[in-house]
PyMOL CGO cylinders between C-alpha atoms (Angstrom):
from pymol import cmd
from pymol.cgo import CYLINDER

trace = [
    CYLINDER, 22.06, -43.97, 64.96, 23.82, -47.36, 63.88, 0.3, 1, 1, 1, 1, 1, 1,
    CYLINDER, 23.82, -47.36, 63.88, 22.48, -47.17, 60.39, 0.3, 1, 1, 1, 1, 1, 1,
    CYLINDER, 22.48, -47.17, 60.39, 23.61, -43.45, 60.02, 0.3, 1, 1, 1, 1, 1, 1,
    CYLINDER, 23.61, -43.45, 60.02, 26.95, -44.19, 61.31, 0.3, 1, 1, 1, 1, 1, 1,
    CYLINDER, 26.95, -44.19, 61.31, 27.37, -47.28, 58.64, 0.3, 1, 1, 1, 1, 1, 1,
    CYLINDER, 27.37, -47.28, 58.64, 25.64, -45.17, 55.58, 0.3, 1, 1, 1, 1, 1, 1,
    CYLINDER, 25.64, -45.17, 55.58, 28.38, -42.22, 56.43, 0.3, 1, 1, 1, 1, 1, 1,
    CYLINDER, 28.38, -42.22, 56.43, 31.09, -44.76, 56.79, 0.3, 1, 1, 1, 1, 1, 1,
    CYLINDER, 31.09, -44.76, 56.79, 29.95, -45.99, 53.42, 0.3, 1, 1, 1, 1, 1, 1,
    CYLINDER, 29.95, -45.99, 53.42, 29.73, -42.48, 51.99, 0.3, 1, 1, 1, 1, 1, 1,
    CYLINDER, 29.73, -42.48, 51.99, 33.31, -41.59, 52.96, 0.3, 1, 1, 1, 1, 1, 1,
    CYLINDER, 33.31, -41.59, 52.96, 34.75, -44.72, 51.32, 0.3, 1, 1, 1, 1, 1, 1,
    CYLINDER, 34.75, -44.72, 51.32, 34.95, -46.86, 54.35, 0.3, 1, 1, 1, 1, 1, 1,
    CYLINDER, 34.95, -46.86, 54.35, 35.65, -50.55, 54.28, 0.3, 1, 1, 1, 1, 1, 1,
    CYLINDER, 35.65, -50.55, 54.28, 33.85, -51.94, 57.00, 0.3, 1, 1, 1, 1, 1, 1,
    CYLINDER, 33.85, -51.94, 57.00, 30.51, -50.16, 58.29, 0.3, 1, 1, 1, 1, 1, 1,
    CYLINDER, 30.51, -50.16, 58.29, 29.50, -52.30, 61.04, 0.3, 1, 1, 1, 1, 1, 1,
    CYLINDER, 29.50, -52.30, 61.04, 33.05, -51.80, 62.93, 0.3, 1, 1, 1, 1, 1, 1,
    CYLINDER, 33.05, -51.80, 62.93, 32.87, -48.22, 62.13, 0.3, 1, 1, 1, 1, 1, 1,
    CYLINDER, 32.87, -48.22, 62.13, 29.71, -47.76, 63.95, 0.3, 1, 1, 1, 1, 1, 1,
    CYLINDER, 29.71, -47.76, 63.95, 30.80, -49.98, 66.81, 0.3, 1, 1, 1, 1, 1, 1,
    CYLINDER, 30.80, -49.98, 66.81, 33.89, -47.83, 67.00, 0.3, 1, 1, 1, 1, 1, 1,
    CYLINDER, 33.89, -47.83, 67.00, 32.58, -44.74, 67.14, 0.3, 1, 1, 1, 1, 1, 1,
    CYLINDER, 32.58, -44.74, 67.14, 29.85, -45.53, 69.86, 0.3, 1, 1, 1, 1, 1, 1,
    CYLINDER, 29.85, -45.53, 69.86, 32.34, -47.29, 71.79, 0.3, 1, 1, 1, 1, 1, 1,
    CYLINDER, 32.34, -47.29, 71.79, 34.38, -44.04, 71.98, 0.3, 1, 1, 1, 1, 1, 1,
    CYLINDER, 34.38, -44.04, 71.98, 31.19, -41.76, 72.67, 0.3, 1, 1, 1, 1, 1, 1,
    CYLINDER, 31.19, -41.76, 72.67, 28.14, -43.60, 73.87, 0.3, 1, 1, 1, 1, 1, 1,
    CYLINDER, 28.14, -43.60, 73.87, 26.20, -40.52, 74.37, 0.3, 1, 1, 1, 1, 1, 1,
    CYLINDER, 26.20, -40.52, 74.37, 25.59, -40.15, 70.38, 0.3, 1, 1, 1, 1, 1, 1,
    CYLINDER, 25.59, -40.15, 70.38, 23.01, -43.07, 71.27, 0.3, 1, 1, 1, 1, 1, 1,
    CYLINDER, 23.01, -43.07, 71.27, 20.72, -40.48, 73.18, 0.3, 1, 1, 1, 1, 1, 1,
    CYLINDER, 20.72, -40.48, 73.18, 21.28, -37.65, 70.27, 0.3, 1, 1, 1, 1, 1, 1,
    CYLINDER, 21.28, -37.65, 70.27, 19.50, -37.07, 67.38, 0.3, 1, 1, 1, 1, 1, 1,
    CYLINDER, 19.50, -37.07, 67.38, 20.79, -38.59, 64.04, 0.3, 1, 1, 1, 1, 1, 1,
    CYLINDER, 20.79, -38.59, 64.04, 20.37, -34.97, 62.44, 0.3, 1, 1, 1, 1, 1, 1,
    CYLINDER, 20.37, -34.97, 62.44, 22.73, -33.81, 65.42, 0.3, 1, 1, 1, 1, 1, 1,
    CYLINDER, 22.73, -33.81, 65.42, 25.29, -36.15, 64.59, 0.3, 1, 1, 1, 1, 1, 1,
    CYLINDER, 25.29, -36.15, 64.59, 25.00, -35.69, 60.98, 0.3, 1, 1, 1, 1, 1, 1,
    CYLINDER, 25.00, -35.69, 60.98, 25.30, -31.96, 61.62, 0.3, 1, 1, 1, 1, 1, 1,
    CYLINDER, 25.30, -31.96, 61.62, 28.26, -32.04, 63.38, 0.3, 1, 1, 1, 1, 1, 1,
    CYLINDER, 28.26, -32.04, 63.38, 30.04, -34.35, 61.06, 0.3, 1, 1, 1, 1, 1, 1,
    CYLINDER, 30.04, -34.35, 61.06, 29.35, -31.75, 58.25, 0.3, 1, 1, 1, 1, 1, 1,
    CYLINDER, 29.35, -31.75, 58.25, 30.70, -29.20, 60.20, 0.3, 1, 1, 1, 1, 1, 1,
    CYLINDER, 30.70, -29.20, 60.20, 33.76, -31.05, 60.95, 0.3, 1, 1, 1, 1, 1, 1,
    CYLINDER, 33.76, -31.05, 60.95, 34.25, -32.05, 57.20, 0.3, 1, 1, 1, 1, 1, 1,
    CYLINDER, 34.25, -32.05, 57.20, 34.14, -28.45, 56.22, 0.3, 1, 1, 1, 1, 1, 1,
    CYLINDER, 34.14, -28.45, 56.22, 35.92, -26.60, 58.84, 0.3, 1, 1, 1, 1, 1, 1,
    CYLINDER, 35.92, -26.60, 58.84, 38.52, -28.88, 59.34, 0.3, 1, 1, 1, 1, 1, 1,
    CYLINDER, 38.52, -28.88, 59.34, 38.93, -29.53, 55.26, 0.3, 1, 1, 1, 1, 1, 1,
    CYLINDER, 38.93, -29.53, 55.26, 39.83, -33.12, 55.78, 0.3, 1, 1, 1, 1, 1, 1,
    CYLINDER, 39.83, -33.12, 55.78, 39.74, -35.68, 52.95, 0.3, 1, 1, 1, 1, 1, 1,
    CYLINDER, 39.74, -35.68, 52.95, 37.02, -38.69, 53.14, 0.3, 1, 1, 1, 1, 1, 1,
    CYLINDER, 37.02, -38.69, 53.14, 39.84, -40.89, 54.74, 0.3, 1, 1, 1, 1, 1, 1,
    CYLINDER, 39.84, -40.89, 54.74, 41.07, -38.27, 57.06, 0.3, 1, 1, 1, 1, 1, 1,
    CYLINDER, 41.07, -38.27, 57.06, 37.78, -37.79, 58.22, 0.3, 1, 1, 1, 1, 1, 1,
    CYLINDER, 37.78, -37.79, 58.22, 36.37, -41.33, 58.66, 0.3, 1, 1, 1, 1, 1, 1,
    CYLINDER, 36.37, -41.33, 58.66, 39.80, -42.08, 60.57, 0.3, 1, 1, 1, 1, 1, 1,
    CYLINDER, 39.80, -42.08, 60.57, 39.14, -38.83, 62.94, 0.3, 1, 1, 1, 1, 1, 1,
    CYLINDER, 39.14, -38.83, 62.94, 35.58, -39.74, 63.77, 0.3, 1, 1, 1, 1, 1, 1,
    CYLINDER, 35.58, -39.74, 63.77, 36.46, -43.33, 64.43, 0.3, 1, 1, 1, 1, 1, 1,
    CYLINDER, 36.46, -43.33, 64.43, 39.34, -42.43, 66.32, 0.3, 1, 1, 1, 1, 1, 1,
    CYLINDER, 39.34, -42.43, 66.32, 39.61, -38.75, 68.77, 0.3, 1, 1, 1, 1, 1, 1,
    CYLINDER, 39.61, -38.75, 68.77, 36.90, -37.18, 66.81, 0.3, 1, 1, 1, 1, 1, 1,
    CYLINDER, 36.90, -37.18, 66.81, 34.15, -39.07, 68.36, 0.3, 1, 1, 1, 1, 1, 1,
    CYLINDER, 34.15, -39.07, 68.36, 34.04, -37.86, 71.76, 0.3, 1, 1, 1, 1, 1, 1,
    CYLINDER, 34.04, -37.86, 71.76, 32.52, -34.44, 70.56, 0.3, 1, 1, 1, 1, 1, 1,
    CYLINDER, 32.52, -34.44, 70.56, 30.17, -35.74, 67.83, 0.3, 1, 1, 1, 1, 1, 1,
    CYLINDER, 30.17, -35.74, 67.83, 27.00, -35.29, 70.67, 0.3, 1, 1, 1, 1, 1, 1,
    CYLINDER, 27.00, -35.29, 70.67, 27.64, -31.53, 71.06, 0.3, 1, 1, 1, 1, 1, 1,
    CYLINDER, 27.64, -31.53, 71.06, 25.10, -29.58, 70.37, 0.3, 1, 1, 1, 1, 1, 1,
    CYLINDER, 25.10, -29.58, 70.37, 25.91, -28.38, 66.65, 0.3, 1, 1, 1, 1, 1, 1,
    CYLINDER, 25.91, -28.38, 66.65, 25.48, -24.52, 67.65, 0.3, 1, 1, 1, 1, 1, 1,
    CYLINDER, 25.48, -24.52, 67.65, 27.83, -25.10, 70.69, 0.3, 1, 1, 1, 1, 1, 1,
    CYLINDER, 27.83, -25.10, 70.69, 30.30, -26.96, 68.46, 0.3, 1, 1, 1, 1, 1, 1,
    CYLINDER, 30.30, -26.96, 68.46, 29.88, -24.12, 65.66, 0.3, 1, 1, 1, 1, 1, 1,
    CYLINDER, 29.88, -24.12, 65.66, 30.59, -21.29, 68.12, 0.3, 1, 1, 1, 1, 1, 1,
    CYLINDER, 30.59, -21.29, 68.12, 33.31, -22.73, 70.11, 0.3, 1, 1, 1, 1, 1, 1,
    CYLINDER, 33.31, -22.73, 70.11, 35.30, -23.47, 66.77, 0.3, 1, 1, 1, 1, 1, 1,
    CYLINDER, 35.30, -23.47, 66.77, 34.66, -20.17, 65.60, 0.3, 1, 1, 1, 1, 1, 1,
    CYLINDER, 34.66, -20.17, 65.60, 35.80, -18.79, 68.98, 0.3, 1, 1, 1, 1, 1, 1,
    CYLINDER, 35.80, -18.79, 68.98, 38.91, -20.99, 68.67, 0.3, 1, 1, 1, 1, 1, 1,
    CYLINDER, 38.91, -20.99, 68.67, 39.73, -19.90, 65.33, 0.3, 1, 1, 1, 1, 1, 1,
    CYLINDER, 39.73, -19.90, 65.33, 39.57, -16.18, 66.29, 0.3, 1, 1, 1, 1, 1, 1,
    CYLINDER, 39.57, -16.18, 66.29, 41.96, -16.34, 69.20, 0.3, 1, 1, 1, 1, 1, 1,
    CYLINDER, 41.96, -16.34, 69.20, 44.33, -18.10, 67.22, 0.3, 1, 1, 1, 1, 1, 1,
    CYLINDER, 44.33, -18.10, 67.22, 44.42, -16.04, 64.30, 0.3, 1, 1, 1, 1, 1, 1,
    CYLINDER, 44.42, -16.04, 64.30, 44.65, -13.59, 66.67, 0.3, 1, 1, 1, 1, 1, 1,
    CYLINDER, 44.65, -13.59, 66.67, 47.68, -15.06, 67.96, 0.3, 1, 1, 1, 1, 1, 1,
    CYLINDER, 47.68, -15.06, 67.96, 49.46, -15.43, 64.58, 0.3, 1, 1, 1, 1, 1, 1,
    CYLINDER, 49.46, -15.43, 64.58, 48.17, -19.34, 64.23, 0.3, 1, 1, 1, 1, 1, 1,
    CYLINDER, 48.17, -19.34, 64.23, 47.52, -20.38, 60.68, 0.3, 1, 1, 1, 1, 1, 1,
    CYLINDER, 47.52, -20.38, 60.68, 44.60, -22.87, 59.14, 0.3, 1, 1, 1, 1, 1, 1,
    CYLINDER, 44.60, -22.87, 59.14, 46.60, -25.79, 59.60, 0.3, 1, 1, 1, 1, 1, 1,
    CYLINDER, 46.60, -25.79, 59.60, 47.54, -24.94, 63.29, 0.3, 1, 1, 1, 1, 1, 1,
    CYLINDER, 47.54, -24.94, 63.29, 44.02, -25.05, 64.26, 0.3, 1, 1, 1, 1, 1, 1,
    CYLINDER, 44.02, -25.05, 64.26, 43.35, -28.05, 62.14, 0.3, 1, 1, 1, 1, 1, 1,
    CYLINDER, 43.35, -28.05, 62.14, 46.21, -29.68, 63.91, 0.3, 1, 1, 1, 1, 1, 1,
    CYLINDER, 46.21, -29.68, 63.91, 44.71, -28.84, 67.52, 0.3, 1, 1, 1, 1, 1, 1,
    CYLINDER, 44.71, -28.84, 67.52, 41.21, -29.86, 66.65, 0.3, 1, 1, 1, 1, 1, 1,
    CYLINDER, 41.21, -29.86, 66.65, 42.46, -33.22, 65.40, 0.3, 1, 1, 1, 1, 1, 1,
    CYLINDER, 42.46, -33.22, 65.40, 45.00, -34.16, 68.05, 0.3, 1, 1, 1, 1, 1, 1,
    CYLINDER, 45.00, -34.16, 68.05, 42.89, -32.62, 70.84, 0.3, 1, 1, 1, 1, 1, 1,
    CYLINDER, 42.89, -32.62, 70.84, 39.26, -32.34, 69.75, 0.3, 1, 1, 1, 1, 1, 1,
    CYLINDER, 39.26, -32.34, 69.75, 37.95, -32.02, 73.76, 0.3, 1, 1, 1, 1, 1, 1,
    CYLINDER, 37.95, -32.02, 73.76, 38.98, -28.46, 72.94, 0.3, 1, 1, 1, 1, 1, 1,
    CYLINDER, 38.98, -28.46, 72.94, 35.81, -27.96, 71.44, 0.3, 1, 1, 1, 1, 1, 1,
    CYLINDER, 35.81, -27.96, 71.44, 34.03, -28.91, 74.76, 0.3, 1, 1, 1, 1, 1, 1,
    CYLINDER, 34.03, -28.91, 74.76, 35.60, -25.88, 76.51, 0.3, 1, 1, 1, 1, 1, 1,
    CYLINDER, 35.60, -25.88, 76.51, 33.47, -22.91, 76.36, 0.3, 1, 1, 1, 1, 1, 1,
    CYLINDER, 33.47, -22.91, 76.36, 35.05, -19.86, 74.64, 0.3, 1, 1, 1, 1, 1, 1,
    CYLINDER, 35.05, -19.86, 74.64, 35.82, -17.46, 77.51, 0.3, 1, 1, 1, 1, 1, 1,
    CYLINDER, 35.82, -17.46, 77.51, 37.22, -20.54, 79.47, 0.3, 1, 1, 1, 1, 1, 1,
    CYLINDER, 37.22, -20.54, 79.47, 39.11, -21.34, 76.39, 0.3, 1, 1, 1, 1, 1, 1,
    CYLINDER, 39.11, -21.34, 76.39, 40.65, -17.80, 75.97, 0.3, 1, 1, 1, 1, 1, 1,
    CYLINDER, 40.65, -17.80, 75.97, 41.26, -17.55, 79.76, 0.3, 1, 1, 1, 1, 1, 1,
    CYLINDER, 41.26, -17.55, 79.76, 43.27, -20.67, 79.85, 0.3, 1, 1, 1, 1, 1, 1,
    CYLINDER, 43.27, -20.67, 79.85, 45.43, -19.94, 76.39, 0.3, 1, 1, 1, 1, 1, 1,
    CYLINDER, 45.43, -19.94, 76.39, 45.66, -16.08, 77.96, 0.3, 1, 1, 1, 1, 1, 1,
    CYLINDER, 45.66, -16.08, 77.96, 47.31, -17.67, 81.45, 0.3, 1, 1, 1, 1, 1, 1,
    CYLINDER, 47.31, -17.67, 81.45, 49.47, -19.85, 79.62, 0.3, 1, 1, 1, 1, 1, 1,
    CYLINDER, 49.47, -19.85, 79.62, 50.87, -17.28, 77.48, 0.3, 1, 1, 1, 1, 1, 1,
    CYLINDER, 50.87, -17.28, 77.48, 51.36, -15.06, 80.17, 0.3, 1, 1, 1, 1, 1, 1,
    CYLINDER, 51.36, -15.06, 80.17, 53.33, -17.54, 82.00, 0.3, 1, 1, 1, 1, 1, 1,
    CYLINDER, 53.33, -17.54, 82.00, 55.98, -17.89, 79.46, 0.3, 1, 1, 1, 1, 1, 1,
    CYLINDER, 55.98, -17.89, 79.46, 54.52, -20.60, 76.92, 0.3, 1, 1, 1, 1, 1, 1,
    CYLINDER, 54.52, -20.60, 76.92, 54.44, -20.60, 73.46, 0.3, 1, 1, 1, 1, 1, 1,
    CYLINDER, 54.44, -20.60, 73.46, 51.60, -21.08, 71.37, 0.3, 1, 1, 1, 1, 1, 1,
    CYLINDER, 51.60, -21.08, 71.37, 53.94, -23.77, 69.75, 0.3, 1, 1, 1, 1, 1, 1,
    CYLINDER, 53.94, -23.77, 69.75, 54.33, -25.60, 72.56, 0.3, 1, 1, 1, 1, 1, 1,
    CYLINDER, 54.33, -25.60, 72.56, 50.53, -25.27, 73.62, 0.3, 1, 1, 1, 1, 1, 1,
    CYLINDER, 50.53, -25.27, 73.62, 49.74, -26.92, 69.66, 0.3, 1, 1, 1, 1, 1, 1,
    CYLINDER, 49.74, -26.92, 69.66, 52.16, -29.39, 70.85, 0.3, 1, 1, 1, 1, 1, 1,
    CYLINDER, 52.16, -29.39, 70.85, 50.80, -30.48, 74.17, 0.3, 1, 1, 1, 1, 1, 1,
    CYLINDER, 50.80, -30.48, 74.17, 47.06, -29.49, 74.02, 0.3, 1, 1, 1, 1, 1, 1,
    CYLINDER, 47.06, -29.49, 74.02, 45.91, -31.51, 76.97, 0.3, 1, 1, 1, 1, 1, 1,
    CYLINDER, 45.91, -31.51, 76.97, 47.49, -28.73, 79.14, 0.3, 1, 1, 1, 1, 1, 1,
    CYLINDER, 47.49, -28.73, 79.14, 44.30, -27.08, 78.11, 0.3, 1, 1, 1, 1, 1, 1,
    CYLINDER, 44.30, -27.08, 78.11, 42.15, -29.94, 80.45, 0.3, 1, 1, 1, 1, 1, 1,
    CYLINDER, 42.15, -29.94, 80.45, 43.58, -28.06, 83.86, 0.3, 1, 1, 1, 1, 1, 1,
    CYLINDER, 43.58, -28.06, 83.86, 41.68, -25.12, 85.00, 0.3, 1, 1, 1, 1, 1, 1,
    CYLINDER, 41.68, -25.12, 85.00, 43.37, -21.51, 84.75, 0.3, 1, 1, 1, 1, 1, 1,
    CYLINDER, 43.37, -21.51, 84.75, 43.34, -21.71, 88.51, 0.3, 1, 1, 1, 1, 1, 1,
    CYLINDER, 43.34, -21.71, 88.51, 45.29, -24.97, 88.55, 0.3, 1, 1, 1, 1, 1, 1,
    CYLINDER, 45.29, -24.97, 88.55, 47.36, -23.69, 85.72, 0.3, 1, 1, 1, 1, 1, 1,
    CYLINDER, 47.36, -23.69, 85.72, 48.26, -20.35, 87.34, 0.3, 1, 1, 1, 1, 1, 1,
    CYLINDER, 48.26, -20.35, 87.34, 49.19, -22.02, 90.67, 0.3, 1, 1, 1, 1, 1, 1,
    CYLINDER, 49.19, -22.02, 90.67, 51.45, -24.10, 88.98, 0.3, 1, 1, 1, 1, 1, 1,
    CYLINDER, 51.45, -24.10, 88.98, 53.15, -21.38, 87.14, 0.3, 1, 1, 1, 1, 1, 1,
    CYLINDER, 53.15, -21.38, 87.14, 53.68, -19.47, 89.78, 0.3, 1, 1, 1, 1, 1, 1,
    CYLINDER, 53.68, -19.47, 89.78, 55.48, -22.45, 91.89, 0.3, 1, 1, 1, 1, 1, 1,
    CYLINDER, 55.48, -22.45, 91.89, 57.44, -22.95, 88.54, 0.3, 1, 1, 1, 1, 1, 1,
    CYLINDER, 57.44, -22.95, 88.54, 58.49, -19.81, 88.09, 0.3, 1, 1, 1, 1, 1, 1,
    CYLINDER, 58.49, -19.81, 88.09, 59.85, -19.32, 91.81, 0.3, 1, 1, 1, 1, 1, 1,
    CYLINDER, 59.85, -19.32, 91.81, 61.75, -22.05, 91.08, 0.3, 1, 1, 1, 1, 1, 1,
    CYLINDER, 61.75, -22.05, 91.08, 63.33, -20.40, 88.08, 0.3, 1, 1, 1, 1, 1, 1,
    CYLINDER, 63.33, -20.40, 88.08, 62.08, -23.20, 85.70, 0.3, 1, 1, 1, 1, 1, 1,
    CYLINDER, 62.08, -23.20, 85.70, 62.39, -22.59, 81.96, 0.3, 1, 1, 1, 1, 1, 1,
    CYLINDER, 62.39, -22.59, 81.96, 59.73, -23.94, 79.92, 0.3, 1, 1, 1, 1, 1, 1,
    CYLINDER, 59.73, -23.94, 79.92, 61.96, -23.21, 76.48, 0.3, 1, 1, 1, 1, 1, 1,
    CYLINDER, 61.96, -23.21, 76.48, 64.35, -25.28, 77.77, 0.3, 1, 1, 1, 1, 1, 1,
    CYLINDER, 64.35, -25.28, 77.77, 62.41, -28.20, 79.77, 0.3, 1, 1, 1, 1, 1, 1,
    CYLINDER, 62.41, -28.20, 79.77, 59.01, -27.56, 78.05, 0.3, 1, 1, 1, 1, 1, 1,
    CYLINDER, 59.01, -27.56, 78.05, 55.65, -27.96, 79.31, 0.3, 1, 1, 1, 1, 1, 1,
    CYLINDER, 55.65, -27.96, 79.31, 55.39, -31.71, 79.85, 0.3, 1, 1, 1, 1, 1, 1,
    CYLINDER, 55.39, -31.71, 79.85, 55.48, -30.94, 84.03, 0.3, 1, 1, 1, 1, 1, 1,
    CYLINDER, 55.48, -30.94, 84.03, 52.46, -28.47, 83.59, 0.3, 1, 1, 1, 1, 1, 1,
    CYLINDER, 52.46, -28.47, 83.59, 50.34, -31.72, 81.74, 0.3, 1, 1, 1, 1, 1, 1,
    CYLINDER, 50.34, -31.72, 81.74, 50.68, -34.03, 84.81, 0.3, 1, 1, 1, 1, 1, 1,
    CYLINDER, 50.68, -34.03, 84.81, 48.69, -35.56, 87.77, 0.3, 1, 1, 1, 1, 1, 1,
    CYLINDER, 48.69, -35.56, 87.77, 49.10, -33.44, 90.97, 0.3, 1, 1, 1, 1, 1, 1,
    CYLINDER, 49.10, -33.44, 90.97, 51.22, -36.10, 92.62, 0.3, 1, 1, 1, 1, 1, 1,
    CYLINDER, 51.22, -36.10, 92.62, 53.54, -35.97, 89.70, 0.3, 1, 1, 1, 1, 1, 1,
    CYLINDER, 53.54, -35.97, 89.70, 53.86, -32.44, 89.73, 0.3, 1, 1, 1, 1, 1, 1,
    CYLINDER, 53.86, -32.44, 89.73, 54.79, -32.00, 93.23, 0.3, 1, 1, 1, 1, 1, 1,
    CYLINDER, 54.79, -32.00, 93.23, 57.16, -35.09, 92.92, 0.3, 1, 1, 1, 1, 1, 1,
    CYLINDER, 57.16, -35.09, 92.92, 58.83, -32.75, 89.85, 0.3, 1, 1, 1, 1, 1, 1,
    CYLINDER, 58.83, -32.75, 89.85, 58.66, -29.79, 92.18, 0.3, 1, 1, 1, 1, 1, 1,
    CYLINDER, 58.66, -29.79, 92.18, 60.22, -31.70, 94.93, 0.3, 1, 1, 1, 1, 1, 1,
    CYLINDER, 60.22, -31.70, 94.93, 63.41, -33.03, 92.46, 0.3, 1, 1, 1, 1, 1, 1,
    CYLINDER, 63.41, -33.03, 92.46, 64.11, -29.29, 91.18, 0.3, 1, 1, 1, 1, 1, 1,
    CYLINDER, 64.11, -29.29, 91.18, 64.10, -28.12, 94.92, 0.3, 1, 1, 1, 1, 1, 1,
    CYLINDER, 64.10, -28.12, 94.92, 66.62, -30.66, 95.99, 0.3, 1, 1, 1, 1, 1, 1,
    CYLINDER, 66.62, -30.66, 95.99, 68.78, -30.14, 92.53, 0.3, 1, 1, 1, 1, 1, 1,
    CYLINDER, 68.78, -30.14, 92.53, 68.63, -26.15, 93.35, 0.3, 1, 1, 1, 1, 1, 1,
    CYLINDER, 68.63, -26.15, 93.35, 70.01, -27.17, 96.78, 0.3, 1, 1, 1, 1, 1, 1,
    CYLINDER, 70.01, -27.17, 96.78, 72.65, -28.98, 95.91, 0.3, 1, 1, 1, 1, 1, 1,
]
cmd.load_cgo(trace, "trace")
C-alpha cells in the first residue's frame, strides 16, 4: 500500500511521496487492510468524477479525501451517482457536487436512501440547498435527530435564512443551551 501511495504521489507530481503516503495512512488506517486495486480504483474514480487537476487531487487525497479510500469501489460509485442525481434534481450544478464532496467527503459514506431522506428532511424544514452545501456536516446527524431539532426550532420561530443553520450542527449540549437562550430571549 505504501508503494502504491508513493507511486500515485509521483504520478500526480507530488514532491514528497514518503510524506504523502504517511499523511494518507494516518488519516485512514483502514486502507492498510484493503487491496491496492480497491484504493487505486477509488482514486481513479475520484479523479474522473470530481474532475480535479493533479495537484488538487493530490491535496484532496492527502487531506479529507483519504477518509473514503477504503470504501468498496462499487459502494463509492453508487453513492456518488445517487448524490449526483439528487443534487441535479434539486437544481445544483456540477461545481456544487464537487464542492460538497471535496469539503465533506464523508457524504459518500452515507447510503443513498439515508442521504435522500436527510436532504428532504432539511429542505422540508426550511433549509436551503445553498445552506447545506455551505455547512454539510449537518448531514452527520440522523434524520430523527434533524427532525426533532427542526420541530423545536420551528416552535420557537427560528429563522434559518436570518440566523443560519449552525445551530443544527452542534452537540446536543450546545443545541439545548442555544434553545434555552432563545427561550429566555423570547420571554423578555
